[in-house]
mmCIF file as Biopython writes it, N, C-alpha, C and O atoms, coordinates in Angstrom:
data_model
#
loop_
_atom_site.group_PDB
_atom_site.id
_atom_site.type_symbol
_atom_site.label_atom_id
_atom_site.label_alt_id
_atom_site.label_comp_id
_atom_site.label_asym_id
_atom_site.label_entity_id
_atom_site.label_seq_id
_atom_site.pdbx_PDB_ins_code
_atom_site.Cartn_x
_atom_site.Cartn_y
_atom_site.Cartn_z
_atom_site.occupancy
_atom_site.B_iso_or_equiv
_atom_site.auth_seq_id
_atom_site.auth_asym_id
_atom_site.pdbx_PDB_model_num
ATOM 1   N N  . MET A ? 1  ? -13.803 -17.992 82.577 1.0 0.0 1  A 1 
ATOM 2   C CA . MET A ? 1  ? -12.692 -18.938 83.238 1.0 0.0 1  A 1 
ATOM 3   C C  . MET A ? 1  ? -11.520 -19.026 81.970 1.0 0.0 1  A 1 
ATOM 4   O O  . MET A ? 1  ? -10.417 -19.571 81.964 1.0 0.0 1  A 1 
ATOM 5   N N  . LEU A ? 2  ? -11.974 -18.540 81.302 1.0 0.0 2  A 1 
ATOM 6   C CA . LEU A ? 2  ? -10.577 -18.119 79.930 1.0 0.0 2  A 1 
ATOM 7   C C  . LEU A ? 2  ? -10.157 -17.314 79.985 1.0 0.0 2  A 1 
ATOM 8   O O  . LEU A ? 2  ? -9.226  -17.200 79.188 1.0 0.0 2  A 1 
ATOM 9   N N  . ASP A ? 3  ? -10.380 -16.301 80.748 1.0 0.0 3  A 1 
ATOM 10  C CA . ASP A ? 3  ? -9.466  -14.624 79.764 1.0 0.0 3  A 1 
ATOM 11  C C  . ASP A ? 3  ? -8.387  -14.916 81.352 1.0 0.0 3  A 1 
ATOM 12  O O  . ASP A ? 3  ? -7.570  -14.006 81.210 1.0 0.0 3  A 1 
ATOM 13  N N  . GLN A ? 4  ? -8.092  -15.459 82.336 1.0 0.0 4  A 1 
ATOM 14  C CA . GLN A ? 4  ? -6.737  -14.883 83.053 1.0 0.0 4  A 1 
ATOM 15  C C  . GLN A ? 4  ? -5.880  -16.296 81.462 1.0 0.0 4  A 1 
ATOM 16  O O  . GLN A ? 4  ? -5.948  -15.492 80.532 1.0 0.0 4  A 1 
ATOM 17  N N  . GLY A ? 5  ? -5.587  -16.925 81.143 1.0 0.0 5  A 1 
ATOM 18  C CA . GLY A ? 5  ? -5.185  -18.163 79.898 1.0 0.0 5  A 1 
ATOM 19  C C  . GLY A ? 5  ? -4.722  -16.954 78.603 1.0 0.0 5  A 1 
ATOM 20  O O  . GLY A ? 5  ? -3.616  -16.828 78.078 1.0 0.0 5  A 1 
ATOM 21  N N  . LYS A ? 6  ? -6.225  -16.017 78.286 1.0 0.0 6  A 1 
ATOM 22  C CA . LYS A ? 6  ? -6.264  -15.786 77.007 1.0 0.0 6  A 1 
ATOM 23  C C  . LYS A ? 6  ? -4.913  -15.207 76.692 1.0 0.0 6  A 1 
ATOM 24  O O  . LYS A ? 6  ? -4.360  -15.880 75.823 1.0 0.0 6  A 1 
ATOM 25  N N  . GLY A ? 7  ? -4.135  -14.103 77.137 1.0 0.0 7  A 1 
ATOM 26  C CA . GLY A ? 7  ? -2.171  -13.920 76.955 1.0 0.0 7  A 1 
ATOM 27  C C  . GLY A ? 7  ? -1.382  -14.675 76.827 1.0 0.0 7  A 1 
ATOM 28  O O  . GLY A ? 7  ? -0.649  -14.514 75.851 1.0 0.0 7  A 1 
ATOM 29  N N  . TRP A ? 8  ? -1.143  -15.789 77.671 1.0 0.0 8  A 1 
ATOM 30  C CA . TRP A ? 8  ? -0.502  -17.081 76.704 1.0 0.0 8  A 1 
ATOM 31  C C  . TRP A ? 8  ? -0.836  -17.535 75.490 1.0 0.0 8  A 1 
ATOM 32  O O  . TRP A ? 8  ? 0.014   -17.791 74.637 1.0 0.0 8  A 1 
ATOM 33  N N  . ILE A ? 9  ? -2.161  -17.680 75.300 1.0 0.0 9  A 1 
ATOM 34  C CA . ILE A ? 9  ? -2.303  -18.463 73.827 1.0 0.0 9  A 1 
ATOM 35  C C  . ILE A ? 9  ? -2.608  -17.365 73.091 1.0 0.0 9  A 1 
ATOM 36  O O  . ILE A ? 9  ? -3.143  -17.519 71.993 1.0 0.0 9  A 1 
ATOM 37  N N  . ASP A ? 10 ? -2.366  -16.311 73.495 1.0 0.0 10 A 1 
ATOM 38  C CA . ASP A ? 10 ? -2.486  -15.163 72.214 1.0 0.0 10 A 1 
ATOM 39  C C  . ASP A ? 10 ? -0.821  -15.108 71.941 1.0 0.0 10 A 1 
ATOM 40  O O  . ASP A ? 10 ? -0.421  -14.955 70.787 1.0 0.0 10 A 1 
ATOM 41  N N  . GLU A ? 11 ? 0.127   -15.239 73.064 1.0 0.0 11 A 1 
ATOM 42  C CA . GLU A ? 11 ? 1.838   -14.970 72.962 1.0 0.0 11 A 1 
ATOM 43  C C  . GLU A ? 11 ? 2.272   -16.820 72.378 1.0 0.0 11 A 1 
ATOM 44  O O  . GLU A ? 11 ? 3.326   -17.022 71.776 1.0 0.0 11 A 1 
ATOM 45  N N  . MET A ? 12 ? 1.484   -17.739 72.624 1.0 0.0 12 A 1 
ATOM 46  C CA . MET A ? 12 ? 1.420   -18.372 71.381 1.0 0.0 12 A 1 
ATOM 47  C C  . MET A ? 12 ? 1.196   -19.189 69.525 1.0 0.0 12 A 1 
ATOM 48  O O  . MET A ? 12 ? 1.784   -20.020 68.833 1.0 0.0 12 A 1 
ATOM 49  N N  . LEU A ? 13 ? -0.007  -18.299 69.423 1.0 0.0 13 A 1 
ATOM 50  C CA . LEU A ? 13 ? -0.661  -17.816 68.392 1.0 0.0 13 A 1 
ATOM 51  C C  . LEU A ? 13 ? 0.734   -16.730 68.002 1.0 0.0 13 A 1 
ATOM 52  O O  . LEU A ? 13 ? 1.416   -17.077 67.037 1.0 0.0 13 A 1 
ATOM 53  N N  . GLN A ? 14 ? 0.941   -16.062 68.391 1.0 0.0 14 A 1 
ATOM 54  C CA . GLN A ? 14 ? 1.899   -14.821 67.762 1.0 0.0 14 A 1 
ATOM 55  C C  . GLN A ? 14 ? 3.238   -15.925 67.558 1.0 0.0 14 A 1 
ATOM 56  O O  . GLN A ? 14 ? 4.006   -15.632 66.642 1.0 0.0 14 A 1 
ATOM 57  N N  . ALA A ? 15 ? 3.496   -16.952 68.220 1.0 0.0 15 A 1 
ATOM 58  C CA . ALA A ? 15 ? 5.268   -17.568 67.200 1.0 0.0 15 A 1 
ATOM 59  C C  . ALA A ? 15 ? 4.803   -17.700 66.681 1.0 0.0 15 A 1 
ATOM 60  O O  . ALA A ? 15 ? 4.985   -16.908 65.756 1.0 0.0 15 A 1 
ATOM 61  N N  . ASP A ? 16 ? 3.554   -18.779 66.388 1.0 0.0 16 A 1 
ATOM 62  C CA . ASP A ? 16 ? 3.182   -19.342 65.429 1.0 0.0 16 A 1 
ATOM 63  C C  . ASP A ? 16 ? 3.057   -18.611 63.574 1.0 0.0 16 A 1 
ATOM 64  O O  . ASP A ? 16 ? 3.065   -19.262 62.529 1.0 0.0 16 A 1 
ATOM 65  N N  . LEU A ? 17 ? 2.961   -17.214 63.733 1.0 0.0 17 A 1 
ATOM 66  C CA . LEU A ? 17 ? 2.408   -16.117 62.459 1.0 0.0 17 A 1 
ATOM 67  C C  . LEU A ? 17 ? 4.267   -16.847 62.336 1.0 0.0 17 A 1 
ATOM 68  O O  . LEU A ? 17 ? 4.155   -17.801 61.566 1.0 0.0 17 A 1 
ATOM 69  N N  . THR A ? 18 ? 5.445   -16.760 62.687 1.0 0.0 18 A 1 
ATOM 70  C CA . THR A ? 18 ? 6.657   -16.824 62.207 1.0 0.0 18 A 1 
ATOM 71  C C  . THR A ? 18 ? 7.317   -17.993 62.321 1.0 0.0 18 A 1 
ATOM 72  O O  . THR A ? 18 ? 8.488   -18.165 61.980 1.0 0.0 18 A 1 
ATOM 73  N N  . ALA A ? 19 ? 6.490   -18.929 62.866 1.0 0.0 19 A 1 
ATOM 74  C CA . ALA A ? 19 ? 6.778   -20.880 62.820 1.0 0.0 19 A 1 
ATOM 75  C C  . ALA A ? 19 ? 6.272   -21.161 60.968 1.0 0.0 19 A 1 
ATOM 76  O O  . ALA A ? 19 ? 5.503   -20.650 60.154 1.0 0.0 19 A 1 
ATOM 77  N N  . SER A ? 20 ? 7.176   -22.185 61.021 1.0 0.0 20 A 1 
ATOM 78  C CA . SER A ? 20 ? 6.522   -23.224 59.505 1.0 0.0 20 A 1 
ATOM 79  C C  . SER A ? 20 ? 5.116   -24.014 59.853 1.0 0.0 20 A 1 
ATOM 80  O O  . SER A ? 20 ? 4.866   -24.378 61.002 1.0 0.0 20 A 1 
ATOM 81  N N  . PRO A ? 21 ? 4.552   -24.158 59.150 1.0 0.0 21 A 1 
ATOM 82  C CA . PRO A ? 21 ? 2.936   -24.983 59.209 1.0 0.0 21 A 1 
ATOM 83  C C  . PRO A ? 21 ? 3.427   -26.119 59.667 1.0 0.0 21 A 1 
ATOM 84  O O  . PRO A ? 21 ? 2.706   -27.065 59.350 1.0 0.0 21 A 1 
ATOM 85  N N  . LYS A ? 22 ? 4.612   -26.501 60.451 1.0 0.0 22 A 1 
ATOM 86  C CA . LYS A ? 22 ? 4.208   -28.255 60.387 1.0 0.0 22 A 1 
ATOM 87  C C  . LYS A ? 22 ? 4.636   -27.797 62.192 1.0 0.0 22 A 1 
ATOM 88  O O  . LYS A ? 22 ? 4.208   -28.585 63.035 1.0 0.0 22 A 1 
ATOM 89  N N  . GLN A ? 23 ? 5.360   -26.699 62.649 1.0 0.0 23 A 1 
ATOM 90  C CA . GLN A ? 23 ? 5.011   -26.213 63.553 1.0 0.0 23 A 1 
ATOM 91  C C  . GLN A ? 23 ? 4.196   -24.808 64.642 1.0 0.0 23 A 1 
ATOM 92  O O  . GLN A ? 23 ? 4.761   -24.155 65.519 1.0 0.0 23 A 1 
ATOM 93  N N  . ARG A ? 24 ? 3.232   -24.735 64.334 1.0 0.0 24 A 1 
ATOM 94  C CA . ARG A ? 24 ? 2.159   -23.950 64.284 1.0 0.0 24 A 1 
ATOM 95  C C  . ARG A ? 24 ? 1.527   -24.999 65.640 1.0 0.0 24 A 1 
ATOM 96  O O  . ARG A ? 24 ? 1.503   -26.230 65.621 1.0 0.0 24 A 1 
ATOM 97  N N  . HIS A ? 25 ? 1.167   -24.320 66.489 1.0 0.0 25 A 1 
ATOM 98  C CA . HIS A ? 25 ? 0.013   -25.200 67.079 1.0 0.0 25 A 1 
ATOM 99  C C  . HIS A ? 25 ? -1.109  -25.287 67.029 1.0 0.0 25 A 1 
ATOM 100 O O  . HIS A ? 25 ? -1.829  -24.371 66.632 1.0 0.0 25 A 1 
ATOM 101 N N  . THR A ? 26 ? -1.661  -26.778 67.550 1.0 0.0 26 A 1 
ATOM 102 C CA . THR A ? 26 ? -3.029  -27.104 67.016 1.0 0.0 26 A 1 
ATOM 103 C C  . THR A ? 26 ? -3.736  -26.943 68.476 1.0 0.0 26 A 1 
ATOM 104 O O  . THR A ? 26 ? -2.957  -27.109 69.415 1.0 0.0 26 A 1 
ATOM 105 N N  . ASN A ? 27 ? -5.372  -26.586 68.892 1.0 0.0 27 A 1 
ATOM 106 C CA . ASN A ? 27 ? -6.043  -26.991 70.232 1.0 0.0 27 A 1 
ATOM 107 C C  . ASN A ? 27 ? -5.646  -27.662 71.355 1.0 0.0 27 A 1 
ATOM 108 O O  . ASN A ? 27 ? -5.560  -27.451 72.565 1.0 0.0 27 A 1 
ATOM 109 N N  . LYS A ? 28 ? -5.459  -28.429 70.667 1.0 0.0 28 A 1 
ATOM 110 C CA . LYS A ? 28 ? -4.995  -29.434 71.640 1.0 0.0 28 A 1 
ATOM 111 C C  . LYS A ? 28 ? -3.655  -29.754 71.762 1.0 0.0 28 A 1 
ATOM 112 O O  . LYS A ? 28 ? -3.217  -30.883 71.981 1.0 0.0 28 A 1 
ATOM 113 N N  . ARG A ? 29 ? -2.815  -28.427 71.570 1.0 0.0 29 A 1 
ATOM 114 C CA . ARG A ? 29 ? -0.941  -28.599 71.737 1.0 0.0 29 A 1 
ATOM 115 C C  . ARG A ? 29 ? -1.770  -27.408 72.941 1.0 0.0 29 A 1 
ATOM 116 O O  . ARG A ? 29 ? -1.918  -27.672 74.135 1.0 0.0 29 A 1 
ATOM 117 N N  . ILE A ? 30 ? -2.307  -25.873 72.157 1.0 0.0 30 A 1 
ATOM 118 C CA . ILE A ? 30 ? -2.346  -25.338 73.609 1.0 0.0 30 A 1 
ATOM 119 C C  . ILE A ? 30 ? -2.758  -25.458 74.326 1.0 0.0 30 A 1 
ATOM 120 O O  . ILE A ? 30 ? -2.124  -25.061 75.303 1.0 0.0 30 A 1 
ATOM 121 N N  . MET A ? 31 ? -3.955  -25.992 74.591 1.0 0.0 31 A 1 
ATOM 122 C CA . MET A ? 31 ? -4.693  -27.041 75.381 1.0 0.0 31 A 1 
ATOM 123 C C  . MET A ? 31 ? -3.446  -27.852 77.006 1.0 0.0 31 A 1 
ATOM 124 O O  . MET A ? 31 ? -3.231  -27.622 78.196 1.0 0.0 31 A 1 
ATOM 125 N N  . ASP A ? 32 ? -3.029  -28.756 75.990 1.0 0.0 32 A 1 
ATOM 126 C CA . ASP A ? 32 ? -1.853  -29.367 76.944 1.0 0.0 32 A 1 
ATOM 127 C C  . ASP A ? 32 ? -0.376  -28.170 77.527 1.0 0.0 32 A 1 
ATOM 128 O O  . ASP A ? 32 ? 0.176   -28.366 78.610 1.0 0.0 32 A 1 
ATOM 129 N N  . ARG A ? 33 ? -0.122  -27.468 76.960 1.0 0.0 33 A 1 
ATOM 130 C CA . ARG A ? 33 ? 0.889   -26.348 77.075 1.0 0.0 33 A 1 
ATOM 131 C C  . ARG A ? 33 ? 0.080   -25.676 77.907 1.0 0.0 33 A 1 
ATOM 132 O O  . ARG A ? 33 ? 1.090   -25.828 78.593 1.0 0.0 33 A 1 
ATOM 133 N N  . LEU A ? 34 ? -0.691  -25.098 78.543 1.0 0.0 34 A 1 
ATOM 134 C CA . LEU A ? 34 ? -1.408  -24.245 79.268 1.0 0.0 34 A 1 
ATOM 135 C C  . LEU A ? 34 ? -1.181  -25.009 81.068 1.0 0.0 34 A 1 
ATOM 136 O O  . LEU A ? 34 ? -0.940  -24.546 82.183 1.0 0.0 34 A 1 
ATOM 137 N N  . ARG A ? 35 ? -1.468  -26.608 80.392 1.0 0.0 35 A 1 
ATOM 138 C CA . ARG A ? 35 ? -2.198  -27.290 81.219 1.0 0.0 35 A 1 
ATOM 139 C C  . ARG A ? 35 ? -0.411  -27.769 82.072 1.0 0.0 35 A 1 
ATOM 140 O O  . ARG A ? 35 ? -0.298  -28.007 83.274 1.0 0.0 35 A 1 
ATOM 141 N N  . ASP A ? 36 ? 0.224   -27.785 81.521 1.0 0.0 36 A 1 
ATOM 142 C CA . ASP A ? 36 ? 1.358   -28.506 81.568 1.0 0.0 36 A 1 
ATOM 143 C C  . ASP A ? 36 ? 2.325   -27.423 82.063 1.0 0.0 36 A 1 
ATOM 144 O O  . ASP A ? 36 ? 2.881   -27.616 83.144 1.0 0.0 36 A 1 
ATOM 145 N N  . GLU A ? 37 ? 2.567   -26.339 81.398 1.0 0.0 37 A 1 
ATOM 146 C CA . GLU A ? 37 ? 3.760   -25.223 81.582 1.0 0.0 37 A 1 
ATOM 147 C C  . GLU A ? 37 ? 3.682   -24.431 82.232 1.0 0.0 37 A 1 
ATOM 148 O O  . GLU A ? 37 ? 4.589   -23.889 82.864 1.0 0.0 37 A 1 
ATOM 149 N N  . TYR A ? 38 ? 1.471   -23.955 82.205 1.0 0.0 38 A 1 
ATOM 150 C CA . TYR A ? 38 ? 0.981   -22.804 83.904 1.0 0.0 38 A 1 
ATOM 151 C C  . TYR A ? 38 ? 0.232   -23.659 84.939 1.0 0.0 38 A 1 
ATOM 152 O O  . TYR A ? 38 ? 0.198   -23.341 86.128 1.0 0.0 38 A 1 
ATOM 153 N N  . GLY A ? 39 ? -0.151  -24.363 84.622 1.0 0.0 39 A 1 
ATOM 154 C CA . GLY A ? 39 ? -0.679  -25.312 85.722 1.0 0.0 39 A 1 
ATOM 155 C C  . GLY A ? 39 ? -2.379  -24.882 85.519 1.0 0.0 39 A 1 
ATOM 156 O O  . GLY A ? 39 ? -3.232  -24.862 86.406 1.0 0.0 39 A 1 
ATOM 157 N N  . PHE A ? 40 ? -2.588  -24.484 83.744 1.0 0.0 40 A 1 
ATOM 158 C CA . PHE A ? 40 ? -4.164  -24.084 83.732 1.0 0.0 40 A 1 
ATOM 159 C C  . PHE A ? 40 ? -4.718  -24.266 83.107 1.0 0.0 40 A 1 
ATOM 160 O O  . PHE A ? 40 ? -4.487  -23.840 81.975 1.0 0.0 40 A 1 
ATOM 161 N N  . SER A ? 41 ? -6.419  -25.405 83.499 1.0 0.0 41 A 1 
ATOM 162 C CA . SER A ? 41 ? -7.168  -25.551 83.152 1.0 0.0 41 A 1 
ATOM 163 C C  . SER A ? 41 ? -8.076  -25.796 82.619 1.0 0.0 41 A 1 
ATOM 164 O O  . SER A ? 41 ? -8.815  -26.605 83.180 1.0 0.0 41 A 1 
ATOM 165 N N  . VAL A ? 42 ? -8.529  -25.215 81.205 1.0 0.0 42 A 1 
ATOM 166 C CA . VAL A ? 42 ? -9.281  -25.532 80.470 1.0 0.0 42 A 1 
ATOM 167 C C  . VAL A ? 42 ? -10.566 -26.349 79.608 1.0 0.0 42 A 1 
ATOM 168 O O  . VAL A ? 42 ? -9.956  -27.300 79.120 1.0 0.0 42 A 1 
ATOM 169 N N  . ALA A ? 43 ? -11.476 -26.430 79.330 1.0 0.0 43 A 1 
ATOM 170 C CA . ALA A ? 43 ? -12.137 -27.198 78.915 1.0 0.0 43 A 1 
ATOM 171 C C  . ALA A ? 43 ? -11.758 -26.841 78.052 1.0 0.0 43 A 1 
ATOM 172 O O  . ALA A ? 43 ? -11.345 -25.691 77.899 1.0 0.0 43 A 1 
ATOM 173 N N  . TYR A ? 44 ? -11.791 -28.388 76.563 1.0 0.0 44 A 1 
ATOM 174 C CA . TYR A ? 44 ? -11.607 -27.795 75.050 1.0 0.0 44 A 1 
ATOM 175 C C  . TYR A ? 44 ? -12.409 -26.946 74.569 1.0 0.0 44 A 1 
ATOM 176 O O  . TYR A ? 44 ? -12.097 -25.838 74.133 1.0 0.0 44 A 1 
ATOM 177 N N  . SER A ? 45 ? -13.976 -27.629 74.643 1.0 0.0 45 A 1 
ATOM 178 C CA . SER A ? 45 ? -14.710 -26.819 73.916 1.0 0.0 45 A 1 
ATOM 179 C C  . SER A ? 45 ? -14.915 -25.026 74.184 1.0 0.0 45 A 1 
ATOM 180 O O  . SER A ? 45 ? -15.276 -24.340 73.227 1.0 0.0 45 A 1 
ATOM 181 N N  . THR A ? 46 ? -14.665 -24.410 75.479 1.0 0.0 46 A 1 
ATOM 182 C CA . THR A ? 46 ? -14.340 -23.153 75.724 1.0 0.0 46 A 1 
ATOM 183 C C  . THR A ? 46 ? -12.929 -22.844 74.924 1.0 0.0 46 A 1 
ATOM 184 O O  . THR A ? 46 ? -12.851 -21.643 74.667 1.0 0.0 46 A 1 
ATOM 185 N N  . LEU A ? 47 ? -11.992 -23.473 74.543 1.0 0.0 47 A 1 
ATOM 186 C CA . LEU A ? 47 ? -10.496 -23.323 73.488 1.0 0.0 47 A 1 
ATOM 187 C C  . LEU A ? 47 ? -10.991 -22.804 72.186 1.0 0.0 47 A 1 
ATOM 188 O O  . LEU A ? 47 ? -10.744 -21.785 71.541 1.0 0.0 47 A 1 
ATOM 189 N N  . ASN A ? 48 ? -11.901 -24.005 71.975 1.0 0.0 48 A 1 
ATOM 190 C CA . ASN A ? 48 ? -12.127 -24.532 70.345 1.0 0.0 48 A 1 
ATOM 191 C C  . ASN A ? 48 ? -12.929 -22.541 70.385 1.0 0.0 48 A 1 
ATOM 192 O O  . ASN A ? 48 ? -12.334 -21.685 69.730 1.0 0.0 48 A 1 
ATOM 193 N N  . ASP A ? 49 ? -13.959 -22.225 71.036 1.0 0.0 49 A 1 
ATOM 194 C CA . ASP A ? 49 ? -14.709 -21.009 70.927 1.0 0.0 49 A 1 
ATOM 195 C C  . ASP A ? 49 ? -14.228 -20.286 70.370 1.0 0.0 49 A 1 
ATOM 196 O O  . ASP A ? 49 ? -14.517 -19.758 69.296 1.0 0.0 49 A 1 
ATOM 197 N N  . TYR A ? 50 ? -12.749 -20.067 71.587 1.0 0.0 50 A 1 
ATOM 198 C CA . TYR A ? 50 ? -12.108 -18.781 71.643 1.0 0.0 50 A 1 
ATOM 199 C C  . TYR A ? 50 ? -10.881 -18.904 70.632 1.0 0.0 50 A 1 
ATOM 200 O O  . TYR A ? 50 ? -10.161 -17.939 70.890 1.0 0.0 50 A 1 
ATOM 201 N N  . LEU A ? 51 ? -10.321 -19.635 69.616 1.0 0.0 51 A 1 
ATOM 202 C CA . LEU A ? 51 ? -9.748  -19.575 69.145 1.0 0.0 51 A 1 
ATOM 203 C C  . LEU A ? 51 ? -10.344 -19.337 67.427 1.0 0.0 51 A 1 
ATOM 204 O O  . LEU A ? 51 ? -9.918  -18.846 66.382 1.0 0.0 51 A 1 
ATOM 205 N N  . ARG A ? 52 ? -11.655 -20.066 67.953 1.0 0.0 52 A 1 
ATOM 206 C CA . ARG A ? 52 ? -12.933 -19.495 66.492 1.0 0.0 52 A 1 
ATOM 207 C C  . ARG A ? 52 ? -12.899 -18.194 66.188 1.0 0.0 52 A 1 
ATOM 208 O O  . ARG A ? 52 ? -13.529 -18.238 65.131 1.0 0.0 52 A 1 
ATOM 209 N N  . VAL A ? 53 ? -12.652 -17.173 66.325 1.0 0.0 53 A 1 
ATOM 210 C CA . VAL A ? 53 ? -12.748 -15.884 66.134 1.0 0.0 53 A 1 
ATOM 211 C C  . VAL A ? 53 ? -11.375 -15.463 66.181 1.0 0.0 53 A 1 
ATOM 212 O O  . VAL A ? 53 ? -10.334 -15.391 66.834 1.0 0.0 53 A 1 
ATOM 213 N N  . PRO A ? 54 ? -12.298 -15.103 64.546 1.0 0.0 54 A 1 
ATOM 214 C CA . PRO A ? 54 ? -10.595 -14.008 63.434 1.0 0.0 54 A 1 
ATOM 215 C C  . PRO A ? 54 ? -9.821  -13.374 64.127 1.0 0.0 54 A 1 
ATOM 216 O O  . PRO A ? 54 ? -10.488 -13.144 65.136 1.0 0.0 54 A 1 
ATOM 217 N N  . ARG A ? 55 ? -9.217  -13.100 64.212 1.0 0.0 55 A 1 
ATOM 218 C CA . ARG A ? 55 ? -8.119  -12.373 64.790 1.0 0.0 55 A 1 
ATOM 219 C C  . ARG A ? 55 ? -7.075  -11.630 63.546 1.0 0.0 55 A 1 
ATOM 220 O O  . ARG A ? 55 ? -6.946  -12.141 62.433 1.0 0.0 55 A 1 
ATOM 221 N N  . PRO A ? 56 ? -6.518  -10.604 63.881 1.0 0.0 56 A 1 
ATOM 222 C CA . PRO A ? 56 ? -5.613  -10.072 62.718 1.0 0.0 56 A 1 
ATOM 223 C C  . PRO A ? 56 ? -3.863  -10.746 62.105 1.0 0.0 56 A 1 
ATOM 224 O O  . PRO A ? 56 ? -2.925  -11.032 62.849 1.0 0.0 56 A 1 
ATOM 225 N N  . GLN A ? 57 ? -3.875  -10.808 61.167 1.0 0.0 57 A 1 
ATOM 226 C CA . GLN A ? 57 ? -2.753  -11.799 60.931 1.0 0.0 57 A 1 
ATOM 227 C C  . GLN A ? 57 ? -1.513  -11.066 61.147 1.0 0.0 57 A 1 
ATOM 228 O O  . GLN A ? 57 ? -0.429  -11.636 61.021 1.0 0.0 57 A 1 
#
């Protein structure tokens, strides 16, 4: 279910690398943006599992 939104999530996380710590996305904010901007619905636990995997900095 999450495969469709991985590209959008990765774009948000990439933008967070240059943002100040106060401006970075929380898991809930990512979920809200996916729903509001892209019409994509995902379970919070599924999103957390995806975001828990370490990624290159």
